[in-house]
C-alpha positions as CSV (number, residue, x, y, z in Angstrom):
1,N,0.0,0.0,0.0
2,V,2.9,2.3,0.7
3,A,4.3,1.7,-2.7
4,E,0.8,2.3,-4.2
5,Y,0.5,5.5,-2.2
6,E,3.9,6.7,-3.3
7,A,3.1,5.9,-6.9
8,K,-0.2,7.9,-6.6
9,Q,1.7,10.8,-4.9
10,K,4.3,10.7,-7.6
11,R,1.6,10.8,-10.3
12,S,-0.1,13.6,-8.4
13,D,3.1,15.6,-8.3
14,E,3.7,15.0,-12.1
15,I,0.1,16.2,-12.8
16,K,0.7,19.3,-10.6
17,T,4.0,20.0,-12.6
18,E,2.2,19.5,-15.9
19,M,-0.6,21.8,-14.7
20,E,1.9,24.5,-13.7
21,G,3.4,24.1,-17.2
22,V,0.0,24.5,-18.8
23,K,-0.8,27.5,-16.6
24,S,2.5,29.0,-17.7
25,D,1.7,28.3,-21.4
26,V,-1.8,29.8,-20.9
27,V,-0.3,33.0,-19.3
28,E,2.2,33.2,-22.2
29,L,-0.5,32.7,-24.8
30,K,-2.7,35.3,-23.1
31,S,0.2,37.7,-23.2
32,K,0.8,37.1,-26.9
33,M,-2.9,37.5,-27.6
34,A,-3.0,40.7,-25.6
35,N,-0.1,42.0,-27.6
36,N,-1.7,41.0,-30.9
37,V,-4.9,42.6,-29.9
38,S,-3.0,45.8,-28.9
39,K,-1.3,45.8,-32.3
40,D,-4.6,45.2,-34.1
41,L,-6.2,48.1,-32.1
42,E,-3.3,50.4,-33.0
43,E,-3.6,49.4,-36.7
44,S,-7.4,49.8,-36.5
45,S,-7.0,53.2,-34.9
46,L,-4.6,54.4,-37.6
47,A,-6.9,53.1,-40.3
48,L,-9.9,54.8,-38.6
49,K,-7.9,58.1,-38.5
50,E,-7.2,57.7,-42.2
51,V,-10.8,57.0,-42.9
52,G,-11.7,60.1,-40.8
53,K,-9.3,62.2,-42.8
54,S,-10.7,60.9,-46.1
55,Y,-14.2,61.7,-44.8
56,D,-13.2,65.2,-43.8
57,E,-11.6,65.8,-47.2
58,A,-14.7,64.5,-49.0
59,N,-16.9,66.6,-46.8
60,E,-14.9,69.7,-47.6
61,V,-15.2,69.0,-51.3
62,Y,-18.9,68.4,-50.9
63,D,-19.3,71.7,-49.0
64,V,-17.4,73.6,-51.9
65,I,-19.6,71.9,-54.5
66,M,-22.8,72.7,-52.6
67,S,-21.6,76.3,-52.1
68,E,-21.0,76.7,-55.8
69,K,-24.3,75.1,-56.5
70,D,-26.1,77.5,-54.2
71,E,-24.3,80.5,-55.8
72,K,-25.3,79.3,-59.3
73,E,-28.9,78.8,-58.2
74,K,-28.9,82.3,-56.6
75,A,-27.4,83.8,-59.7
76,R,-30.0,81.9,-61.8
77,D,-32.8,83.1,-59.6
78,E,-31.6,86.7,-59.8
79,A,-31.3,86.5,-63.6
80,I,-34.9,85.1,-63.8
81,K,-36.1,88.0,-61.6
82,A,-34.3,90.5,-63.8
83,A,-35.7,89.0,-67.0
84,E,-39.2,89.0,-65.4
85,A,-38.8,92.7,-64.5
86,R,-37.7,93.5,-68.0
87,M,-40.7,91.7,-69.4
88,D,-43.0,93.6,-67.1
89,N,-41.4,96.9,-68.1
90,A,-41.7,95.9,-71.8
91,M,-45.4,95.1,-71.3
92,K,-46.0,98.4,-69.5
93,E,-44.2,100.3,-72.3
94,K,-46.2,98.3,-74.9
95,E,-49.5,99.3,-73.1
96,I,-48.4,102.9,-72.9
97,L,-47.4,102.9,-76.6
98,A,-50.7,101.2,-77.6
99,G,-52.5,103.9,-75.6
100,K,-50.6,106.6,-77.4
101,I,-51.2,105.0,-80.8
102,A,-54.9,104.8,-80.1
103,K,-54.9,108.4,-79.0
104,Y,-53.1,109.6,-82.1
105,Q,-55.3,107.5,-84.3
106,E,-58.4,109.1,-82.6
107,E,-56.9,112.5,-83.0
108,T,-56.0,111.8,-86.7
109,A,-59.6,110.5,-87.3
110,N,-60.9,113.7,-85.7
111,L,-58.7,115.8,-87.9
112,V,-59.8,114.0,-91.0
113,E,-63.4,114.6,-90.2
């Protein structure tokens, strides 16, 4: 029984040693994984910054385009208003001239009689 106990004790000690080795391996693996995750996070952070820069640049270009579009629309609206005003003035002048022509025709008709 003593030999059997010693054999079991020896096997128990071997298992403990193996477990300590496994624990050490697990700690080392966790450390490597943490380092890899840290590197991945750094790379992701840099990539995110680049994407952010690209977005900002694209946003600036968009703002310029929209500003130019707004300016063109404003100029177009002003040109339309100016054309409408000229048309209104032309119509008023036409009415005035038509009235004068009618008046002259009437005066001419009165002179003929």
